SEMITOR-96482 format. One record per residue (C-alpha): x, y, z. Coordinates in Angstrom, 3 decimals, m for minus. Each point is the difference from the previous one (the first is absolute). Example, Ala and Ser with C-alpha at 12.3 -4.5 7.8 and 13.67 -1.06 7.14 Angstrom:
# residues 2
        px        py        pz
    12.300    m4.500     7.800
     1.370     3.440    m0.660
***
This chain:
# residues 744
        px        py        pz
     0.000     0.000     0.000
     1.328     3.426    m1.023
     1.091     2.203     2.865
    m2.331     2.973     0.548
     1.447     3.283    m1.132
    m0.096     3.139     2.122
    m2.256     2.670    m1.521
     1.182     3.612    m0.338
    m2.661     2.602    m0.868
     1.153     3.355    m1.383
    m2.005     2.817    m1.581
     1.186    m0.011    m3.630
     0.831    m2.757    m2.503
     3.231     1.779    m1.070
     1.281    m0.199     3.557
    m1.187    m3.618     0.325
     2.132    m1.062    m2.964
     3.164     1.590     1.434
    m0.509    m1.361     3.542
    m0.790    m3.552    m1.164
     3.329    m0.028    m1.867
     1.840     0.976     3.204
    m1.795    m2.472     2.329
     0.263    m3.096    m2.191
    m2.070    m3.165    m0.315
    m1.214    m0.237     3.594
    m2.266     3.007    m0.400
    m2.927     0.994    m2.162
    m0.354     3.773    m0.419
    m3.296     1.483    m1.148
    m1.593     3.467    m0.148
    m3.118     1.393     1.678
    m0.185     2.843    m2.552
    m0.564     2.538     2.793
    m2.987    m0.031     2.377
    m2.249    m3.098     0.054
    m2.309     1.353     2.721
    m1.248     3.559     0.431
    m2.946     2.191     0.983
    m2.912    m0.261    m2.470
    m0.264     2.715    m2.658
    m3.813     0.112    m0.019
    m0.401     1.172     3.600
     1.872     1.495     2.935
     1.090    m3.418     1.267
     0.702     1.351     3.507
    m2.423    m0.686     2.857
     0.336     3.312     1.827
    m2.603    m0.979     2.636
     1.988    m3.164     0.756
     3.215     1.861     0.910
     1.161     0.480    m3.625
     0.097    m3.711    m0.787
     1.149    m0.409    m3.631
    m2.028    m2.314    m2.249
     2.620    m1.541    m2.281
    m0.948    m2.051    m3.045
     2.051    m2.017    m2.488
     0.816     1.985    m3.145
    m2.566    m1.232    m2.531
     2.169    m0.355    m3.088
     2.632    m2.008     1.905
    m2.134    m2.992     1.041
     1.935    m2.458    m2.201
     3.335     1.260     1.338
    m1.250    m0.304     3.607
    m1.152    m3.577    m0.640
     3.397    m0.899    m1.508
     1.858     1.587     2.936
    m2.152    m1.891     2.508
     0.814    m3.265    m1.772
     3.746     0.731    m0.047
     0.025     1.228     3.616
    m1.757    m3.175     1.192
     2.707    m2.263    m1.462
     2.923     2.205     1.095
     1.946    m0.630     3.182
     0.597     3.710     0.659
    m1.529     3.048    m1.701
     2.360     2.981    m0.147
    m1.912     3.258    m0.439
     2.518     2.155    m1.873
    m2.039     3.030    m1.043
     1.568     3.473    m0.179
     1.845     1.224     3.131
    m2.367     2.833     0.990
    m3.375     0.532     1.719
    m1.931    m0.923    m3.115
     2.088    m3.138    m0.534
    m0.425    m1.024     3.653
    m3.770     0.408    m0.347
    m0.047    m2.100    m3.207
     1.878    m2.761     1.856
    m2.502     0.154     2.876
    m2.949    m0.163    m2.418
     1.642    m2.995    m1.729
     0.422    m1.772     3.352
    m3.673     0.573     0.832
    m1.255    m0.841    m3.491
     2.027    m3.218    m0.290
    m0.887    m0.973     3.581
     3.628    m0.436     1.081
     1.019    m0.499     3.619
     2.885     1.912     1.596
     2.420    m2.930    m0.286
    m0.566    m0.486    m3.715
    m0.156     3.672    m1.073
     3.372     1.722     0.251
     0.783     3.571    m1.027
     3.144     0.898    m1.941
     1.005     3.291    m1.623
     2.580     0.837    m2.656
     1.506     3.477     0.014
     1.752    m1.023    m3.210
    m0.563    m2.886    m2.392
     3.489    m1.518     0.087
     0.972    m3.618     0.717
     1.760     0.897     3.258
    m2.923     1.994     1.445
    m2.690    m2.423    m1.229
     1.697    m3.109     1.433
     0.854     1.712     3.308
    m3.566     1.305     0.391
    m1.509    m3.449    m0.590
     2.248    m1.366     2.765
    m1.216     2.703     2.420
    m3.799     0.270    m0.293
    m2.172     1.767     2.559
    m3.640     0.362     1.043
    m2.245     2.496    m1.751
     0.407     3.420     1.636
    m3.536     0.785     1.134
     0.890     3.603     0.840
     0.965     0.585    m3.637
    m3.234    m1.657    m1.119
    m2.067     2.134     2.359
     1.678     3.180    m1.231
    m0.961    m0.948    m3.565
    m3.537    m0.895     1.083
    m0.390     3.327     1.782
     1.187     1.936    m3.098
    m2.269    m2.032    m2.279
    m3.069     0.488     2.200
     0.698     3.714     0.552
     0.245     0.547    m3.742
    m3.106    m2.133    m0.616
    m2.076     1.983     2.523
     1.099     3.377    m1.394
    m0.472    m1.117    m3.602
    m3.344    m1.809     0.379
    m1.664     2.566     2.300
     1.422     3.236    m1.432
    m0.031    m0.790    m3.726
    m3.820    m0.415    m0.220
    m0.368     3.437     1.615
     2.203     1.469    m2.748
    m2.148    m1.776    m2.622
    m3.175     1.559     1.377
     1.360     3.489     0.585
     2.468     0.480    m2.861
     0.192    m2.663    m2.720
    m0.570    m3.743    m0.403
     3.076    m2.214    m0.029
     2.198     2.145     2.247
     2.359    m1.513     2.530
     1.350     1.109     3.368
     2.844    m1.564     1.913
     2.001     0.572     3.139
     3.311     0.609    m1.843
    m1.179     0.958    m3.499
    m2.154     2.852     1.353
     3.007     1.446     1.859
     2.214    m0.307    m3.091
    m2.650     1.828    m2.050
    m0.176     2.700     2.657
     3.778     0.481    m0.204
    m0.251     0.635    m3.760
    m2.992     2.345     0.512
     1.781     1.912     2.788
     3.061     0.424    m2.209
    m2.203     1.460    m2.764
    m1.579     2.432     2.465
     3.494     1.017     1.157
     0.949     0.671    m3.639
    m3.147     2.070    m0.591
     0.605     2.052     3.153
     3.638     0.651    m0.908
     0.892     3.655    m0.638
     2.971     0.394    m2.318
     2.723     2.484     0.950
     2.432     1.785    m2.281
     3.743    m0.478     0.371
     3.041     0.664    m2.195
     3.235    m1.773    m0.780
     2.902     2.190    m1.040
     2.992    m1.651    m1.686
     3.303     1.707    m0.748
     2.134    m1.340    m2.856
     3.580     0.690     1.126
     3.252    m0.240    m1.941
     3.397    m0.746     1.550
     2.171    m0.054    m3.073
     0.024    m1.083    m3.616
    m2.820    m2.436    m0.752
    m0.523    m0.640     3.706
    m3.365     1.045     1.398
    m2.551    m1.333     2.444
    m3.424     0.884     1.374
    m0.660     0.999     3.607
    m3.435     0.535     1.529
    m1.019     2.845     2.320
     0.202    m1.277     3.576
    m0.425     3.017     2.290
     1.916     2.717     1.800
     3.030    m0.588     2.180
    m0.536    m3.312     1.778
    m3.813     0.151    m0.205
    m2.128    m1.729    m2.612
    m2.564     2.267    m1.625
    m2.954    m0.711    m2.293
    m0.895     2.356    m2.857
    m3.772     0.443    m0.148
    m0.531     2.762    m2.584
     1.433     1.595    m3.122
     0.827     3.091     2.051
     2.225    m2.029     2.354
     1.707    m1.639    m2.994
     0.603     3.369    m1.695
     1.530     1.327     3.212
     2.546    m2.846     0.036
     0.683     0.339    m3.759
     0.633     3.725     0.354
     2.395    m0.518     2.920
     2.104    m2.790    m1.561
     0.083     1.336    m3.569
     2.489     2.717     0.952
     1.879    m1.937     2.712
     2.736    m2.592    m0.468
    m0.543    m3.700     0.730
     2.616    m1.799     2.079
     0.291    m3.550     1.329
    m0.868     0.184     3.685
     0.583    m3.673     0.873
     0.674    m3.360    m1.601
    m0.968    m3.041     2.041
     1.044    m3.429    m1.159
    m0.834    m3.242     1.682
    m1.165    m3.553    m0.306
    m3.593    m1.050     0.464
    m1.022    m3.584     0.539
    m3.376    m1.447    m0.865
    m1.277    m3.231     1.534
    m2.114    m2.574    m1.848
    m3.722    m0.393     0.608
    m1.131    m2.958     2.144
    m1.296    m3.185    m1.654
    m3.593    m0.064    m1.191
    m3.073    m0.543     2.115
    m3.423    m0.312    m1.638
    m0.806     3.696    m0.054
     3.401     1.161    m1.287
     0.009    m2.693    m2.699
    m3.411     1.188    m1.218
     1.152     3.629     0.054
     3.245    m0.640    m1.874
    m1.661    m2.287    m2.577
    m2.573     2.735    m0.617
     2.656     2.725    m0.396
     2.554    m1.956    m2.039
    m2.009    m2.607    m1.856
    m3.456     1.592    m0.238
    m1.517    m3.131     1.594
    m3.184     0.273     2.049
     0.227    m1.276     3.589
    m2.301    m2.926    m0.858
     2.140    m0.981    m3.004
     3.175     0.344     2.067
    m1.323    m2.441     2.602
    m1.213    m2.416    m2.672
     3.427    m0.145    m1.680
     1.776    m0.165     3.384
    m2.220    m2.991     0.897
     1.227    m1.772    m3.152
     3.630     0.661     0.947
    m0.634    m1.251     3.546
    m1.861    m3.172    m0.998
     2.529    m1.171    m2.549
     1.205     0.473    m3.570
     1.669    m2.586    m2.253
     3.675     1.007    m0.219
     2.345    m1.723    m2.454
     2.299    m2.393     1.853
    m1.823     0.481     3.327
    m3.575    m1.154    m0.611
    m2.850     1.850     1.715
     1.455     2.615     2.361
    m1.676     2.432     2.380
     2.039     3.099    m0.820
    m1.081     2.336     2.822
    m1.060    m0.247     3.640
    m3.601     0.603     1.084
    m1.226     3.332    m1.363
    m2.549     1.017     2.664
     2.180     1.352     2.769
     0.673     3.166     1.966
     3.338    m1.145     1.425
     3.489     1.211    m1.003
     1.655    m3.000     1.640
     2.418    m2.114    m2.098
     1.232    m3.502     0.886
     3.648    m0.654     0.848
     0.187    m2.426    m2.935
    m1.203     2.691    m2.431
     2.457     2.562     1.410
     2.926    m2.399    m0.339
    m0.969    m0.862    m3.591
    m0.273     3.701    m0.880
     3.472     0.667     1.433
     1.538    m2.803    m2.068
    m1.782     1.056    m3.181
     0.978     3.679     0.340
     3.672    m0.666     0.722
     0.238    m2.557    m2.817
    m1.742     2.094    m2.662
     0.847     3.582     1.003
     3.015    m0.208     2.294
     0.719     0.486     3.726
    m0.387     3.772    m0.325
    m3.694    m0.400    m0.811
    m0.751    m1.819     3.270
    m0.285     2.204     3.136
     1.843    m2.471     2.238
    m2.934    m1.058     2.168
    m3.558    m1.000    m0.977
    m2.524     2.824    m0.072
    m3.075    m0.415     2.197
    m3.124     2.144    m0.175
    m2.419     0.866     2.764
    m3.595    m1.055    m0.614
    m2.485     2.763     0.814
    m1.989    m0.098     3.232
    m3.308    m1.833    m0.323
     1.161    m2.309    m2.786
    m1.006    m3.657     0.330
     3.552    m1.165    m0.853
    m1.249    m3.494    m0.819
     2.263    m0.526    m3.018
     3.241     1.204    m1.499
     0.172     2.913    m2.403
    m0.622    m0.843    m3.663
     3.244    m1.297    m1.491
     1.292    m2.483    m2.577
     0.218    m3.543     1.371
     3.371    m0.411    m1.720
     1.979     3.177    m0.733
     2.152    m1.968    m2.477
    m3.072    m0.371    m2.229
     0.488     3.527    m1.317
    m2.556     1.558    m2.376
     2.247    m0.656    m2.999
     0.404    m3.672     0.929
    m3.774    m0.628     0.077
    m1.104     2.566    m2.601
    m0.636    m2.479    m2.823
    m2.344    m2.034     2.236
    m2.172     2.906     1.187
    m2.741     2.028    m1.623
     0.775     3.684    m0.513
    m2.051     0.967     3.079
     1.582    m2.707     2.156
     3.492     1.025    m1.096
    m0.536     3.710     0.649
    m1.488    m0.578     3.458
     2.622    m2.584     0.955
     2.764     2.367    m1.133
    m1.483     2.653     2.298
    m0.140    m2.346     3.025
     3.418    m1.523    m0.658
     1.595     3.426    m0.555
    m1.503     1.545     3.138
     1.100    m2.914     2.196
     3.528    m0.185    m1.415
     0.450     3.780     0.188
    m1.157     0.130     3.635
     3.082    m2.042     0.960
     2.488     2.080    m2.011
     2.247     2.941     0.855
    m1.213     3.586     0.020
     0.166     2.030    m3.191
     2.550     2.826     0.351
    m0.477     3.413    m1.611
     2.410     2.940    m0.356
    m1.928     3.133     0.980
     0.971     3.559    m0.868
    m1.923     3.010     1.306
     1.033     3.467    m1.184
    m1.338     3.258     1.458
     0.557     3.112    m2.099
    m0.776     3.480     1.290
    m0.917     3.308    m1.596
    m1.348     3.074     1.821
    m0.441    m2.211     3.074
    m2.306    m2.351    m1.936
     1.032    m3.675    m0.047
    m0.407    m2.203    m3.072
     0.668    m3.705     0.560
     1.033    m2.822    m2.358
     0.109    m3.685     0.957
     1.301    m3.015    m1.831
     0.167    m3.630     1.009
     1.878    m2.688    m1.908
     0.026    m3.742     0.600
     3.435    m1.033     1.271
    m0.678    m3.631     0.932
    m3.095    m1.826    m1.265
    m0.444    m2.297     3.019
    m3.526    m1.405     0.093
    m1.093     2.174    m2.962
     1.927    m2.396    m2.263
    m2.954    m2.338     0.598
    m3.039     2.056     0.986
    m1.194     3.511     0.782
    m3.419     0.847     1.420
    m2.415     1.865    m2.269
    m1.594     3.286     1.080
    m3.666     1.020    m0.131
     0.900     3.425    m1.366
     3.153     0.715    m1.969
     2.285     2.871     1.044
    m0.390     2.886    m2.430
     3.449     1.480     0.722
     2.689    m0.606    m2.623
     3.439    m0.824     1.391
     2.949     1.115    m2.106
     3.707    m0.435     0.822
     1.673     3.017     1.572
     3.360     1.411    m1.197
     2.918     0.172     2.421
    m0.592     3.020     2.274
     1.976     1.574     2.833
    m1.182     2.182     2.874
     0.319     3.727    m0.793
     0.034    m0.628    m3.745
    m1.689     2.727    m2.071
    m2.772    m1.080    m2.387
    m1.654     1.684    m2.958
    m3.772     0.235    m0.155
    m1.152    m1.108    m3.451
    m3.773     0.210     0.569
    m2.764    m0.229     2.573
    m2.950    m2.343    m0.558
    m3.129     0.866     2.024
    m2.664    m2.727    m0.010
    m3.501     0.472     1.393
    m1.481    m3.060     1.714
    m3.128    m0.814     1.983
    m0.287    m2.476     2.850
    m1.800    m3.143    m1.126
    m2.803    m1.798     1.839
     0.812    m3.382     1.522
     0.044    m2.770    m2.582
    m2.899    m2.418    m0.198
     0.667    m3.487     1.261
     1.439    m2.575    m2.347
    m0.542    m3.663     0.846
     3.521    m0.004     1.446
    m0.455     3.081     2.210
    m3.479    m1.101     1.150
     1.447    m3.333     1.176
     2.787     1.877     1.798
    m2.537     2.308     1.680
    m2.197    m2.970     1.010
     3.024    m1.738     1.488
     1.126     3.128     1.893
    m3.502     0.510     1.434
    m0.493    m3.680     0.834
    m2.912    m0.481    m2.409
    m0.185    m3.653    m1.012
     2.796    m2.546    m0.017
     2.391    m1.366    m2.685
    m2.614    m2.403    m1.383
    m2.680     2.728    m0.346
     1.755     2.865    m1.854
    m0.371    m1.408    m3.523
    m3.637    m1.222     0.264
    m1.051     3.272     1.666
     1.267     2.149    m2.890
    m1.515    m2.399    m2.536
    m3.362     0.207     1.796
    m0.261     3.788     0.172
     0.882     0.346    m3.700
    m2.315    m2.863    m1.053
    m2.944     1.683     1.786
     0.742     3.353    m1.681
     0.654     1.803     3.282
     3.446     0.842    m1.345
     1.303     0.155    m3.561
     3.548    m0.132    m1.273
     1.076     2.901    m2.216
     3.450    m0.793    m1.317
     1.747    m1.207     3.132
    m2.072     2.135     2.412
    m3.148    m0.934     1.948
    m2.919     2.429     0.032
    m3.356    m0.392     1.771
    m3.122    m0.126    m2.146
    m3.204     1.916     0.887
    m1.326    m3.359     1.228
     3.034    m0.393     2.275
    m0.549     3.540     1.322
    m3.689    m0.655     0.756
     0.540    m3.384     1.652
     2.889     1.362     2.118
    m2.076     3.039     0.985
    m2.827    m2.236     1.200
     2.428    m2.269     1.863
     1.684     2.954     1.711
    m3.344     1.373     1.138
    m1.692    m3.184     1.191
     2.775    m2.572     0.561
     2.921     2.093     1.161
     1.635    m2.954     1.789
     0.130    m2.180    m3.113
     1.870     2.616    m2.044
     2.073     1.378     2.880
     3.672    m0.747    m0.620
     0.898    m0.284     3.695
    m2.952    m2.296     0.715
     0.971    m2.291    m2.898
     3.618    m0.064     1.184
    m1.149    m0.902     3.529
    m2.152    m2.805    m1.402
     3.055    m1.423    m1.827
     1.883     0.100     3.310
    m2.871    m1.881     1.682
     0.148    m2.676    m2.708
     3.754    m0.251     0.599
    m0.805    m0.378     3.708
    m2.271    m2.954    m0.772
     2.799    m1.574    m2.054
     2.423     0.456     2.902
    m2.473    m1.636     2.402
    m0.523     3.217     1.962
    m3.676     0.572    m0.924
    m3.080    m2.211    m0.329
    m1.332     0.237    m3.566
    m3.720     0.070     0.764
     0.399     2.742     2.612
     1.630     2.174    m2.702
    m3.007    m0.664    m2.272
    m2.485     0.779     2.801
     1.742     3.288     0.795
    m0.004     1.039    m3.661
    m3.588    m1.008    m0.709
    m1.508     1.915     2.933
     1.002     3.366    m1.503
    m0.504    m1.098    m3.613
    m3.582    m1.141     0.627
    m0.831     3.341     1.666
     1.440     1.919    m2.983
    m2.010    m2.169    m2.434
    m3.285     0.669     1.797
     0.688     3.740     0.215
     0.922     0.199    m3.703
    m3.158    m1.907    m1.026
    m2.093     2.517     1.951
     1.789     3.129    m1.255
     0.029    m1.180    m3.638
    m3.585    m1.237    m0.037
    m1.500     1.052    m3.338
     3.291     1.586    m1.177
     1.590    m0.839    m3.361
     3.469     1.459    m0.538
     0.742     0.963    m3.608
     3.428    m0.551    m1.478
     0.832     3.092    m2.104
     0.625    m0.610    m3.677
     3.399     0.747    m1.498
    m0.601     2.610    m2.710
     1.875    m0.265    m3.291
     0.896     2.786    m2.427
    m2.365    m1.384    m2.652
    m3.716     0.547    m0.638
    m2.863    m2.256    m1.066
    m0.517    m0.118    m3.789
    m3.769    m0.432     0.528
    m1.085     2.360     2.798
     3.099     2.142     0.689
     0.473    m0.954     3.668
     3.551    m0.269     1.349
     1.012    m3.674    m0.152
     1.029    m1.863     3.158
     2.426    m2.891     0.534
    m1.601    m3.374     0.686
     1.408    m3.500     0.437
    m1.367    m2.987    m1.835
     0.945    m3.614    m0.647
     2.877     0.978    m2.299
     1.297     2.976     1.950
    m0.724     3.734     0.106
    m2.094     1.841    m2.599
    m1.852     3.321    m0.403
    m3.770     0.141     0.476
    m2.734     2.613    m0.033
    m1.193     0.910     3.530
    m3.539     0.241    m1.450
    m0.413    m3.804     0.066
    m2.583    m1.600    m0.406
    m1.495     2.815    m2.119
     3.257     0.281    m1.962
     2.056    m3.181    m0.532
     2.948     1.534    m1.886
     3.427    m1.488     0.837
     3.438     0.166    m1.555
     3.409    m1.500     0.770
     2.618     1.985     1.856
     2.560     1.218    m2.489
     3.592    m0.448     1.102
     2.308     1.689    m2.493
     3.417    m1.598    m0.326
     3.226     1.774    m0.972
     1.050     0.036    m3.659
    m1.982    m0.036    m3.240
    m1.663    m2.736    m2.046
     2.694    m1.396    m2.374
    m2.609    m0.417    m2.781
    m1.845     3.328    m0.053
     1.603     2.231     2.653
    m3.131     0.104     2.207
    m0.168    m0.447     3.769
     0.661    m3.444     1.500
    m2.557    m0.989     2.631
     0.137    m2.645     2.715
    m2.902    m2.442    m0.302
    m1.280    m2.987     1.980
    m1.528    m3.044    m1.658
    m3.180    m1.672     1.259
     2.164    m2.608     1.709
     1.961     2.714     1.815
     3.175    m0.021    m2.105
     1.722     3.319    m0.722
     0.886     0.926    m3.592
     0.844     3.200    m1.892
    m1.790     1.347    m3.062
    m0.264     3.062    m2.214
    m2.735     2.468     1.001
    m1.486    m0.356    m3.519
    m0.855    m3.636     0.679
    m0.797    m2.073    m3.104
     0.526     3.027    m2.267
     3.715    m0.401     0.736
     0.181    m3.565     1.293
     3.172     0.335     2.092
    m0.062    m2.236     3.088
     2.776    m1.530     2.125
     0.717    m1.731     3.298
     3.347     1.850     0.249
     0.174     3.141     2.137
     0.627     3.364    m1.736
     2.851     2.067     1.446
     0.921     3.693    m0.117
     3.093    m0.828    m2.075
     0.248     0.359    m3.779
     2.088    m2.164    m2.320
     3.187     1.884    m1.001
    m0.180    m1.545    m3.496
    m3.651     0.455    m1.055
    m1.308     2.394     2.663
    m3.000    m2.187     0.920
    m1.113    m0.943     3.515
     1.998    m2.736     1.730
    m1.741    m2.773     1.945
     0.982    m2.382     2.767
    m1.183    m3.487     0.821
    m2.692    m0.085     2.706
     1.148    m1.499     3.294
     1.897     0.733     3.196
     3.448     1.504     0.236
     2.088     2.422    m2.080
    m0.584    m1.165    m3.590
     1.774     1.462    m3.032
    m2.044     1.932    m2.548
    m0.028    m0.987    m3.671
    m1.286     1.182    m3.387
    m2.961    m1.865    m1.557
     0.197     1.755    m3.387
     0.772    m2.819    m2.457
     1.452     2.456    m2.519
     2.519     1.367     2.526
     3.604    m1.170     0.289
    m0.521    m0.290     3.806
    m3.083    m2.262    m0.315
    m0.063    m2.797     2.600
    m1.960    m3.182    m0.893
    m2.639    m1.171     2.470
     1.961    m3.048     1.186
     2.939     2.190     1.104
    m1.846     2.614     2.060
     0.288    m1.466     3.501
     3.575     1.077     0.834
     0.515     1.930     3.227
     2.082     2.920     1.107
     2.301    m0.510     2.921
    m1.583     1.259     3.224
     1.952     2.531     2.132
     0.723    m2.876     2.412
     1.372    m2.183    m2.827
     2.112     2.906    m1.282
     1.339     0.639     3.527
     0.678    m3.712     0.452
     1.894    m0.146    m3.314
     1.985     3.140     0.899
     0.885    m1.420     3.429
     1.185    m3.267    m1.563
     2.085     1.919    m2.526
     1.560     2.078     2.790
     0.718    m3.134     2.046
     1.700    m1.683    m2.982
     2.092     3.119    m0.682
     1.043     0.193     3.668
     0.873    m3.716     0.060
     2.026     0.369    m3.213
     1.888     3.002     1.426
     0.760    m1.890     3.224
     1.295    m2.954    m2.002
     2.208     2.301    m2.107
     1.412     1.664     3.133
     0.846    m3.409     1.493
     1.721    m1.075    m3.229
     2.037     3.240    m0.104
     1.015    m0.436     3.635
     1.233    m3.564    m0.615
     2.209     0.757    m3.037
     3.178     1.307     1.816
     0.021    m3.012     2.327
    m0.281    m2.368    m2.967
     3.057     1.611    m1.714
     2.070    m0.286     3.194
    m0.829    m3.671     0.339
     0.940    m0.572    m3.637
     3.501     1.544     0.565
     0.680    m2.263     2.977
    m0.951    m3.055    m2.035
     2.563     0.937    m2.676
***
């Protein structure tokens, strides 16, 4: 009789394949495909009168899978519940134990922070009981969100619009975007001036210094009159070098990624949404087929708020850096980073499982998205263990009529960690840095010209997905696993729309937030939401009883619900229409923006008397290559975007390629680029032009700034290595000659 195999249940089939390979023939590894038991969708599913008892049911479309798992669990000696290592994963394991009717001896919990043979085999040897505190924390979150959603959403349907949704975290995130918009609207711009002096210190040697102030005090210029006063004073007075300060500045690398910083950086650098980032990271974590290695989990678990790194990972990073870059690029001791207060610190930071599997080694086995995200994670981790970058700084103060004009310049002296990775910025620095000529204190300079420049203070920038996640993290709104779904939810419900990379609230978002602020101030209060997250963390730590947290919350929530129902009795809140610049062809009313099945369109506000509608015209850059007319962005009935001439069938031009603002240098017609993510090269589609690019050759890509920087760093490293080798060879030559003489 065949010996019974131990059963290992994970969440995804990709992970199951990798783990089964590591464990060998004594184990059968299968996937639960996520939750198999949950609250019902058709009703609340929480018995509030019976102390918030949840009414779980088996997920309907997974009955066959449940039956198969029950059969396999019955014949197995031990069932290892190996779902993801977080609250949600712990809850899935608990639901599996209950659903499969497993006793405590047979059901054992294991977690894998990384899908590598070492970690998987060690974890299987050291199983534990299910952590009921973690399960209760997840249950409390799930029930809280269910109560808010299922009791508050119907009120929104009745008072504002059918189909709306409210949530404990999503409503706060929407409020943050709305508050930012109100801050922008309330902003009063102020005038200020920059005044640059172009100064000469000899033949063909000039530099630009900016007005700094008087004496040792910094001074702002707020009007043309103030600028003219300075110009008048310095125009007739000599400029001299007051001081020249030279020094080194060191810059330390950023810490390794946690969930929020990975989502922010992927948004800034790669243009990936938080949801897409987590989806691709999940693929890298679960396992990818790598030539010569089989299925490999390339990164550690990606839902984490900890900056901790294992000793094994630190040692591997040290060896890799010294081998590939040299001793100078390693700081001497491992770098450690302090995890912020309040973090759960359940897992390591996000890092590659094997630093020797560099992005270039695995590139051919990854999709473009997987490669770009892995390169980001690998680069950030490797860089965080490297030496500081060193810059030569020069600061020059020049003086004329007691007014100080300052020039700064910084030049990279030693690449350090920047040879591998440098953190992106939300907003680029507008100042241009140019090298300064050699200057000495007391040196006389010649004023070539003065450049006054009027500026106005700008309102705060709207949130991007990256900056909203950062703000949510700073204010304690949500946890690593909730950032991505929260942003997806508020955009899917049209509370917030994305314009370019920025998030802006819609009129619907304004109205819903206004109602929530007035009648459910606790739900959308940032401090209250942060405190609730801390209470959930307290349940996880075993410090609080989960049902007492629910009772405390519901007492106030129920009172607010009853009060709102009374105050809003008979009230219907109208969402204001967004007016367009176009007018109805039938009745002359100003058209409004509406949303239908296939996206936004323009409609007459006189509906149902007037049913006139028309598509929203989005004019693209460039001109139609056939007739010279405008190129418009269109959407097909299936939701696909294409580009066509404004003259429609009269011209007939239509393409999937994206028009650009560039014109072909040979024929002068509009250039196009292939649709898709990333920096793609533009090309000419005019078949009669010498620069014409056939359709099958239009998918080439430009190098990204990161790729260019990476290539430049490699080139610099090679040049430095070559120079070092040459110096060593030169140093050895005299000794070689001396030895040769003795031999003779």
